[in-house]
C-alpha positions in Angstrom: 39.6 -4.0 -32.0 37.1 -1.6 -33.6 33.5 -0.5 -33.9 33.0 -3.2 -36.6 34.1 -5.8 -34.0 31.5 -4.4 -31.6 28.8 -4.5 -34.3 29.6 -8.2 -34.9 29.5 -9.0 -31.2 26.3 -7.0 -30.7 24.6 -8.9 -33.4 25.7 -12.2 -31.8 24.3 -11.3 -28.5 21.2 -9.8 -30.1 20.4 -12.9 -32.1 20.6 -15.1 -29.0 17.3 -15.2 -27.1 19.1 -16.2 -23.9 20.6 -12.7 -23.8 18.4 -10.3 -25.7 14.7 -9.9 -26.7 13.5 -7.3 -29.2 15.3 -4.0 -28.6 16.7 -4.8 -25.1 20.3 -4.4 -24.2 23.0 -2.0 -25.4 26.7 -1.9 -26.1 29.5 0.6 -26.4 33.1 1.2 -27.4 35.5 4.0 -26.3 38.3 5.3 -28.6 40.3 8.5 -28.4 37.8 10.4 -26.2 34.8 9.3 -28.2 32.0 7.0 -27.0 30.3 4.9 -29.6 27.0 3.8 -27.9 23.9 2.1 -29.2 21.2 4.5 -30.4 17.8 4.2 -28.7 15.3 1.9 -30.4 17.8 -0.2 -32.3 17.8 -3.9 -31.9 21.2 -5.5 -31.3 20.4 -8.4 -33.7 20.4 -6.2 -36.8 22.5 -3.2 -35.7 25.0 -1.5 -38.1 27.3 1.5 -37.8 24.3 3.8 -38.2 22.8 2.2 -35.0 25.6 3.8 -32.9 25.9 7.4 -31.8 29.3 9.1 -31.5 29.5 11.1 -28.3 32.2 13.4 -26.8 33.2 11.8 -23.5 34.7 15.1 -22.1 31.4 16.9 -22.8 29.4 14.1 -21.2 31.6 14.4 -18.1 30.5 18.0 -17.6 27.0 16.8 -17.0 28.1 15.7 -13.5 29.0 19.4 -12.7 25.4 20.6 -13.3 22.4 20.7 -11.0 19.2 19.5 -12.4 15.6 19.9 -11.4 14.2 17.6 -8.6 11.0 17.1 -10.7 11.3 13.8 -12.6 10.0 15.1 -16.0 12.0 18.3 -15.9 15.2 16.6 -14.8 15.0 14.0 -17.6 14.3 16.6 -20.2 17.2 18.7 -19.0 19.6 15.7 -19.0 18.4 14.6 -22.4 19.1 18.1 -23.8 22.7 17.9 -22.5 23.1 14.4 -23.7 22.0 15.4 -27.2 24.4 18.3 -27.1 27.2 15.9 -26.3 26.9 14.1 -29.7 29.6 14.8 -32.2 28.8 17.0 -35.2 26.7 15.2 -37.8 25.1 12.8 -35.4 21.3 12.8 -35.5 20.3 9.6 -33.6 19.3 9.6 -30.0 21.7 7.9 -27.6 20.6 5.0 -25.4 19.1 6.0 -22.1 22.1 4.2 -20.5 24.7 6.2 -22.4 25.8 8.1 -19.3 26.4 4.8 -17.5 28.4 3.5 -20.4 30.5 6.7 -20.4 31.4 6.6 -16.7 32.5 2.9 -16.7 36.3 3.0 -17.3 36.4 0.1 -19.8 37.0 0.1 -23.5 33.9 -2.1 -24.1 30.7 -2.3 -22.2 27.9 -4.8 -22.8 24.6 -4.4 -21.0 22.1 -7.3 -21.3 18.9 -8.6 -19.6 19.2 -12.4 -19.7 16.2 -14.2 -18.0 18.7 -16.3 -16.1 20.4 -13.3 -14.7 17.1 -11.6 -13.9 16.1 -14.7 -12.0 18.5 -13.3 -9.4 18.0 -9.5 -9.9 14.2 -9.9 -9.8 14.2 -12.2 -6.7 13.5 -11.7 -3.0 17.0 -12.8 -2.1 18.8 -11.2 -5.1 21.3 -9.1 -3.3 22.3 -11.9 -0.9 22.7 -14.3 -3.8 24.9 -11.8 -5.7 27.1 -11.0 -2.7 27.5 -14.7 -2.0 28.2 -15.9 -5.6 29.7 -12.8 -7.2 31.8 -11.2 -4.5 33.7 -8.9 -6.9 30.5 -7.6 -8.5 28.5 -4.4 -7.6 24.8 -4.7 -6.6 22.6 -1.6 -7.3 19.2 -1.6 -5.7 16.0 -0.6 -7.6 16.4 3.1 -8.6 14.9 5.2 -11.4 16.6 4.5 -14.7 18.5 7.1 -16.7 20.3 9.9 -14.9 19.5 8.7 -11.4 20.7 5.2 -12.1 24.0 6.5 -13.6 24.4 8.9 -10.6 24.0 6.1 -8.1 26.4 3.8 -10.0 29.0 6.6 -10.2 28.8 7.1 -6.4 29.1 3.4 -5.7 32.0 2.9 -8.0 33.9 5.8 -6.3 33.3 4.2 -2.9 34.4 0.8 -4.1 37.5 2.3 -5.7 38.4 4.1 -2.5 38.0 0.9 -0.4 39.5 -1.7 -2.7 41.4 0.2 -5.3 39.4 -1.7 -8.0 36.5 -1.0 -10.2 33.9 -3.7 -10.6 33.7 -5.2 -14.1 30.2 -6.6 -13.4 27.3 -4.6 -12.1 24.0 -6.3 -11.2 21.0 -3.9 -11.4 17.9 -5.0 -9.4 14.9 -5.5 -11.6 16.9 -4.6 -14.7 19.9 -6.7 -15.8 23.7 -6.7 -15.8 26.5 -4.5 -17.1 29.9 -6.1 -17.9 32.9 -4.1 -18.9 36.3 -5.1 -20.2 39.4 -4.2 -22.2 38.3 -6.6 -24.9 35.1 -8.2 -26.1 36.7 -11.6 -25.5 37.1 -10.7 -21.9 33.5 -9.7 -21.7 32.3 -12.9 -23.4 34.2 -14.9 -20.8 32.6 -12.9 -18.0 29.2 -13.6 -19.4 29.9 -17.3 -19.8 31.0 -17.4 -16.2 27.9 -15.5 -15.0 25.5 -17.6 -16.9 27.2 -20.9 -15.9 27.3 -19.9 -12.3 23.7 -19.0 -12.1 22.6 -22.0 -14.1 24.3 -24.2 -11.5 22.3 -22.5 -8.7 18.8 -22.8 -10.1 16.7 -25.8 -9.0 14.2 -25.7 -11.8 14.2 -24.5 -15.4 11.0 -23.4 -17.3 9.2 -26.1 -19.3 7.8 -24.5 -22.4 6.7 -27.8 -24.0 3.7 -26.8 -26.2 0.1 -27.8 -25.3 -3.0 -27.5 -27.5 -5.7 -24.9 -26.8 -9.2 -26.2 -27.2 -9.9 -25.1 -30.8 -13.5 -23.8 -30.3 -12.5 -21.9 -27.1 -9.5 -20.5 -28.8 -11.4 -19.3 -31.9 -14.0 -17.6 -29.7 -11.4 -15.7 -27.6 -9.3 -14.7 -30.6 -12.4 -13.4 -32.4 -13.5 -11.4 -29.3 -10.0 -9.9 -28.9 -9.6 -9.1 -32.6 -12.8 -7.2 -32.4 -11.8 -5.3 -29.3 -8.2 -4.5 -30.4 -8.3 -4.4 -34.2 -5.0 -6.3 -34.1 -3.8 -9.8 -34.9 -4.0 -12.0 -31.8 -1.3 -14.6 -31.2 -2.2 -17.5 -28.9 0.2 -19.7 -26.9 -0.1 -22.5 -24.3 2.5 -24.8 -22.8 3.2 -26.7 -19.6 4.7 -23.7 -17.8 1.7 -21.5 -18.8 -0.7 -24.2 -17.7 1.0 -24.2 -14.2 0.6 -20.4 -13.8 -2.9 -20.3 -15.1 -4.4 -22.7 -12.6 -5.6 -20.0 -10.2 -5.0 -16.4 -9.3 -2.7 -17.3 -6.4 -0.2 -19.0 -8.6 -0.8 -16.4 -11.4 0.3 -13.7 -8.9 3.9 -14.8 -9.4 3.8 -13.5 -13.0 1.2 -10.8 -12.6 3.3 -7.6 -12.6 6.5 -6.1 -14.1 10.0 -7.4 -13.5 11.9 -4.9 -15.6 11.5 -1.8 -17.8 11.6 -4.0 -20.9 8.6 -5.9 -19.8 6.6 -2.7 -19.4 7.7 -1.3 -22.8 7.0 -4.4 -24.8 4.4 -6.5 -23.0 2.6 -4.0 -20.8 3.0 -3.3 -17.1 0.7 -6.2 -16.2 -1.2 -9.0 -18.0 -4.9 -9.3 -17.8 -6.3 -12.2 -15.8 -9.6 -13.7 -17.0 -11.3 -16.4 -14.9 -12.2 -19.6 -16.7 -15.9 -18.8 -16.7 -15.6 -15.0 -16.9 -16.3 -12.8 -19.9 -13.2 -11.8 -21.8 -14.9 -8.7 -23.1 -16.0 -7.6 -19.7 -12.6 -8.3 -18.1 -10.9 -6.4 -21.0 -13.2 -3.4 -20.5 -12.6 -3.3 -16.7 -8.8 -3.4 -17.2 -9.0 -0.5 -19.7 -11.3 1.5 -17.4 -9.1 0.9 -14.3 -5.7 1.5 -15.8 -6.4 3.9 -18.7 -4.7 1.6 -21.2 -5.3 -1.7 -23.1 -3.7 -4.9 -22.0 -1.1 -6.4 -24.3 -1.2 -9.9 -22.8 -4.5 -11.7 -21.9 -4.3 -14.8 -19.7 -7.4 -17.0 -19.6 -7.5 -19.4 -16.7 -6.8 -23.1 -17.7 -7.0 -22.1 -21.4 -4.1 -20.1 -22.7 -2.2 -16.8 -23.2 -3.3 -14.4 -25.9 -1.0 -11.6 -27.2 -2.1 -8.4 -28.9 0.3 -8.7 -31.9 3.5 -10.7 -32.0 5.8 -8.4 -30.0 4.5 -8.7 -26.4 4.6 -12.5 -26.4 8.4 -13.1 -26.2 8.6 -10.7 -23.2 5.8 -12.6 -21.5 7.7 -15.9 -22.0 10.6 -14.0 -20.4 8.4 -12.9 -17.5 7.5 -16.6 -16.8 11.1 -17.7 -17.2 12.3 -15.1 -14.7 9.7 -16.1 -12.2 10.7 -19.8 -12.5 14.4 -19.0 -12.0 13.6 -16.7 -9.1 12.2 -19.7 -7.2 15.8 -20.6 -6.4 16.4 -17.2 -4.8 13.5 -16.7 -2.5 10.8 -16.1 -5.2 9.8 -13.3 -7.5 10.3 -9.6 -6.7 8.5 -7.1 -8.9 9.2 -3.4 -9.3 7.1 -1.4 -6.9 4.1 0.6 -8.0 5.9 3.9 -7.9 8.6 2.6 -10.2 6.1 1.0 -12.6 4.2 4.3 -12.8 7.5 6.3 -13.4 8.5 4.0 -16.3 4.9 3.9 -17.8 5.0 7.7 -18.0 8.7 8.2 -18.9 9.1 9.9 -22.2 12.3 8.0 -22.9 10.7 4.6 -22.8 7.7 5.7 -24.8 10.1 6.9 -27.4 12.0 3.6 -27.4 8.9 1.5 -27.8 8.0 3.3 -31.0 11.5 3.2 -32.5 12.7 -0.4 -32.0 14.2 -1.8 -35.2 14.0 -5.5 -35.7 
């Protein structure tokens, strides 16, 4: 096994929309005290050797001996400084925000992904119960701030688990985030992912139906023209049977009206804009911008269609809808709370990632 093997497998996962969208997910490989971990902003689908950062595992371990600020911004800045200092000489790329978590997992390989099928459980009301019932050897981590805090909680839980059972979980489900899988070989990890996906697929009662539907041409042209004028960007329109279901009224729309995971916030915005069938798109857009201090990336017009500001937000909105559909089998959708959404919206790390993603 080697870094080249990891690159090939990373590209395989990254090219499969069931597992990865845009820059989501990360992978790592440990060899001789060195951690090779995906650099922030790289897409797995096209990653090469320059997309991985070499880090000193012993130096990363000393991070746990330090005391950091209780202020979110100060803490993350301090940890980032120590993370950057843990890179081997000659490295210039910024390690993935989850590099600490990769480092502490005692497996040669670690693959972290955000499949919609998996997040149908992790972003559901009964997610923890479903995981405990169907994946008894896995670890469940409740919604916590990503980065250092997440790694710290996982470290504590792994230690408790090791003390009780003598084993370390190879599979870790993160609420409103995704799943980590570790193993001695990439074949072992691939088998684990096949089992996870197959198990969850057998549990879901309904799958999303994205059969395309046509948007009224005149209505579409008017909305696209308005949004292009407002945004100065190319507008991409989409409509299908699943969208039609969620765009019937605001009650149904509420099931896709917020953020499931950090990736959704980074790439498709922290919430889509709802526009009533007989409302002004321009006025609704202006109200959203005034209320939230940012522009919407996804605009949903009742009984009409979905309009994306540029191409990038749309795949993540499809993912939002898919997650919501899958969550129906586990008690319904469960979004990140407002405090977490605000933290991620203002988090320097995710702002950096959104500007660096390579496709």
